[in-house]
N, C-alpha and C positions, 0 to 999 in steps of 0.2 A: 430449364426448370420450370414448373408449376408453381412452385414458391413465386419467383422472380416476377412470371407472370400476373398472379394476385395484387404485386407489391404496386407493379406498371399500371395494374386496373385502380388501382385503390389512389394511386396518385393523378391519374387523367379522373378519376371523379373529385379529389382535391380543387384541383384547376379548372372544374366546370365550373366550384363554387362561386370562382372568383378572390379567395381569398390571397395574402402575397405569398410571394416565391418562397420566402425564407420560411413562412408557416408551410406551405408544401413540403417541404427540406426538410423539415422538424420532426414532424408528424410522423413521415414516412422513417427518418430514421428511431424517432421513436418503436414506432412498430418493430425495426430491423432489431430493435435492443431487447425487445417483448418475447420476440420469435426465438431469439438468442437463447435468453435463459430458458425458455419452457423448453425446446429441443434438448437440453440437459437437463433440464429437471425431471420431465416424464420420464425419460429411462432409466435417470437415479433411481425413481421411486416405485419401479414396477411395473412400470405399463410399457408393451412389448407393443413395437411399430416399425416396421420393417420396410417406409416407403418414406422419400423427401414428399409425398402429395403437401401440400397446407390443410385440406383439411384432415388428416388422419391426426392433426396436431393440434387444430384450433378445437376440432369437435370435443376432446376432452376438457377445455377450459369451461369449467362452473366458479360456483362463487368459492368451494373452496382454493381452487388453483390463484382465482385472484387472489385471495387473504395469503396465500403464501409468497405471491409476486410481491404486496403488498410490504410482507415482513423482510422480503428481499432488499426491497428498495429503502425501509428505515434502519435497517442494516448499514448503509452505505453513506457515501460522504457527500451525495448531490446537493446541491445548494433546496431550499424551498422553493425556490421560483422554477428550478429546474423539472423539481418531483413533480412540481401543480402543471405545467406544460407536458411533461411525460403522462400525466394522468389523465389531461383534457384530449392528445392526439388518441392515446388508449382508448379514450371514448368512441371519440369520431370513427376511429378503425372498426369497432364493434358494431357501431350503429350499422357502417355499413356492410360489415360481413353476416349480418341478421337479413338485410334488404336481398344480400346477396344469395342467400336461402343454405348459407354455412353455419348457421345456427339456429334455432327457434327463439330462443332467450338473449337479450344480451346480460353476461353476466356484470359488467360495470356500468349497469343502467343505476344502482343506488351504491355504489362503492362510495366511501366517506374517506374523504383525505387529510382530515385530523388528527389524527390517530398516527400518521404514519409521519407527521411535522413533529411530533411531540421531542423525541432527542434531538431535534435541530436545535429547537428554540431551547431545549433544557443547556446545552451546548452555548450557543449566542448567549444567552440571560449570563452563565458561566465565564465568557471570557469579558462580557461588560464589567462583571462583579470584578473580574480579576484584574482591569485597567484602572478604577476607579481605588484600589488598594496601591494602586503602584506597582505592580509588580512589573517585571522589563518581559519584552516581547520577546526574550527567549526563552524563558522562566513559561511563560502563557500556551508559547508555541508547544511546550512539554506538556502542562498540563491536559493539553485541550486533547492533545494525540492520547495520551495516558487514559483520559476519562471517556474521551469517543471508545476506545478499547474496549473498556467497562461496560457501554452502553450495549455493544455490538454484541457482547458476551450476555444482557438481559440479565447482569445483576441488580440484582435488589436488593436496598438498604437496610439490611437483615443480619444478625452474626451468621447467621447458617448459611446464608449465601456468599457472602463478605469471604469465610472461611472457605467456601470451595471454590470459589474464583484465584483466591490467593496459595492455594494447593494449584490450580493452571499455570501460572503466573512462574511459581517456582520452577515449575517444569520447564519452561517456554525460556527463561530469559536467567540472565548472568545475576549472581548476590548484587551487584553495584546497581543495576538495572530493576530489578526487585526492591531494590529500596527505595529509590528514586518515585516508583508508584506507587508503594504507600505512604509516597507523602502525600503524589496529587491526592489519593482517594482522602487523607485526612485533610485536606484543603478543598474539597469537594462536598465533603460532612459539613463541613465551615458554611459553605454556601449554603448548603440544602436546608443547617438549621437559620441561617441568618435570611432565609427567605420564608421560613415559616412551615416548608415543606416536611423538616422533621423534628421532631421535640427535642428540648433539652435531654430528657432521660436517654431517648434513644441512640443521641449521638454522644452521647457520653459513654456510651455500650457499644458504639461499634468505634472510636476510638480506642479505647482499655481494647479491644481485638486487634486492632493496628498495634499498638504499642508491645503487647505482647510476642506477635510476629516482626514488627522494628526489632528488639532486641533478640530473637532469633538467626535475623538475617545477621544483624552486628557479631554473636559470635561466631556464626560461619565465615565473616568473612576475616575475623582475627586470624581463625584454623588456616582458611587456605592461604593466606597473602603472607609470603615469606619477607620480613625486611631486606631493604636492601640499600648498603652505605653509597651513599654520594660518592660516585668516582673522580679522583684529580684530572681533571683536563683543563688543557689550556690549548683552545682552540680560537684563535684570531678569526674576527670576521670582515668577510670581504667587502671589497669600496664599492663595489658593485651595490647598484638598488634593489633594494627586495622589499616585497610586501611584507609592511607592521607584524601582519598574522604570521609571520615566519620566521620572527624574530625570538631572541630566547626564551628557553624552553625552562632554563633554570634561573638561579639566581643572578644579580649583575657581575659576580665574579666569573661568569664563563661566558663565551660567544657562540654560540652555537644557532648553524643555520641548517633549514630542512631541504633537504633535497626533494623537488616536486618528484612524486610519484608517478609513472608514466602505467597506467593500465591496460593496451591493447589488446585485439583482437580481433578475429574474422570469425562472426557468427555465421556458420550457413546454416540456415531455419529453413527446409521447403517440405511439402508435400502435407501428408497428413501428421496428425499428432503421434502416431504409432511408428513412424518412419525411426530408423535408426540416423541417430544423429550425431553429426561427433564435432564439438567444439569443445573452447577453453580459454580463460582467460588468463593472461600471464604477465605477471608482474614484474619488470624487472629495474634494480637501479644498483649502485656502486657500493658495495657493502663496506661500513666500516666494522671496527673489533666487535662480537657482540656485547659482549661484555660492556663495552660502553652506551651500546644503546639499549642494550635491555634496564638501565636505570631510567628513561621516561618510557617505556613502554606504555606503562598504567594509565598517563595522563592522556595519551593519543588517541584521536579515535578516526575512523575510515568515511567515507563516501561516496559512491557509487553512481555516477550519471549512467541513464539509460535516453537514451535517443531512439526516434524512429517514427513512423506515419502511421496514422488509420487510416483503414478504407472499410467501406461495406462490402456486401455479398457482388455488388454491381462492378466494384476496382472505384468505387466514388469516395474521395477523400471525406471523412467527417472530421469537422468544429466541434460538436456538440461536446459538453462534459460526459468525462467515462472514465470508470475506475481501475485500478490496477491492486494487487497485492505481492506482496514478496517475501519470501522464508529463506534461512541459511540454514541448512542441514549441516552435520560430520558425515554423512555418506551419502550414498545417491538416492537411497532408497530408506533412510530414516524414517520413521513415522514424525516422531517430536523433531520442533526447531529447534536452533540452537539463538537465530533471530529472527522476530517478523515484525514486518512494518504495518499489520493492520492495514485494512483499506484507504486507499486515498486515489482522490482525482483529480485530473486533469484535463483542461479545457486546449485542445489541438489548435495551433491558426487553419485559417482558410484550406491551406493546401493539406492538413491533417496533419502536419509535424508537430512534434510533442519531444519535451523532454522531462523524466519523471528521476531526482536524483534520492536513490536512497540513502538514509539515513542525515538525511535533510529535510527534503518535500515531504519526502512520504517515511516515516517511519522516526525515531530516534536516533543519534547518532551510534554507528555502531563502534565497538570500542577495538582498539588494534589486540591489545592483550588477547581478550576472546577468539578472535582469528587466529593465532597464533599457536593457542590449542591442539590446534588436527594439523596435522599432514595436509590436506586439501580440505575446501568448503564450496558444498554445493549449493547454487542460487536456483530457487525453486519461482518460478515467474505465473500469477493469470493474471487476464485481461480481460477488462470488462467481465461479464456473466460466467466463463468459462471454467473449466478445470484447470486445473496446475497443468503447465503442460511438462511433457516428457520426453526424453531425458533430462532430468534439472544438466543445470551447466557447472562445467569445474571448474571452481577459483581456486587456482593453486596456490602454494602457500605466498605469504606477501613476506616479503624481504625489505628493507627500507635502508637508506643511506643519509649521513649523517657527515656531512660536506659540503665544502662551497658550491654555490649552485656551478654549472656547467649548463652548456647550449643541450639540449632535448629535441631530440625531434619528434615532430606531429604524429600521433598515430595514424596509420593508414585506416580509414574506414570504409567499411563494406555493407551498406545496407542489403540486406534479401529479405525476399518476404515469408512469414510467419502465419500458417492456415491453423484454424484449433481445430478445424475440421475441414478436408477436402470438398466436401461435399452440401453437408448441414450445416457451414459454418454461416452466419450474419455477420461476421467480422472477422477481418483477418489484419495485421498486424506486422512492418515492416520494424525490426528490430537492430539496433547496431551501438553496442557500445563504444562510448569514449573513452574517459581516463577516469583514472579513482585519484581525488585529492585527500591529500591529510593533512587534519586540524588538531589543534590541543585543546 
């Protein structure tokens, strides 16, 4: 394929300049990342390209395209050093491309990286400010996740922009998550006021806007939630040793042990994105009386680990930082998700292996009560620059048991390749699910 020949030629050029092997590998990986984004971006913005020849794509790259790619990077979660390296790699590549005659002018020649690092710098300063306020690590993680989502959506700190953003949140998240995000935004406004990036009057106006919406959320919660009486349960705690986090969920009068949820599946994701795929994740446990189990549902959250391997178009494992995003939908073709992780990143090991835990490393905790509202929930996943993979994966209705722990078999894990596109892909991922864990 011509595209691979171009990259091989560029790799040979880099090697001839006597740079380190690590620099060669990283620069080639950065070009792979850019070309993958470009292959996705151009057709989705009205460009008709019927060939996989690199010149057919590279010839469209101009200052406007570079600006769009810059915006794409700014919405991501790459570290500043990773972004700087990617830009350096692309500057080197396009200098080479001009020399080879693919372009007459270098679109990256005057590229300025400073605006790209603005949102990352803001989040870093916000984190430091929270740490000085002695905020717990878990709460800081939630604040950063929520404000990263706000910055990703390019929300301005003015009432009109905040109001529009809150409408978006109300559609995408549960009432409890919505209320938590309001608290995160309020804390971010405090931070921006403290570092004099927001004057006192503007901060007060925004807080009033948030207060109005918080009260609305409280009313909605009172309407939606039906109070439950605490059940009269007497369950003896087993003598076997259990992790502290799985100990009583009720008061000291009750001893409950939560059976670890095994979420196992075989996912066969082969061929093109438009290939008909059949996969499901089935959760099974011993079920206690649902009336008893239901009394603690609201305090439970679910995490779903994803493990796999990243490879480039040559089948070479990728060990540089890359992005993922996941969403849960009530149906296989729903437009609006009921849960979204937002963009999160991970750095695979030298062999390309990675693990992303939905609801923990990536996104806020997934409420168990949210999943119980639907007969099935569908998982949509995007890897790196790619669009959401189709079809979505059906997560069958979760059932939990509250009984003494019994030996549980290790889930059978099978890893199968997942190709974003059979011919034009610059990234493929081998994905397999392990298990879902339950926490309170």
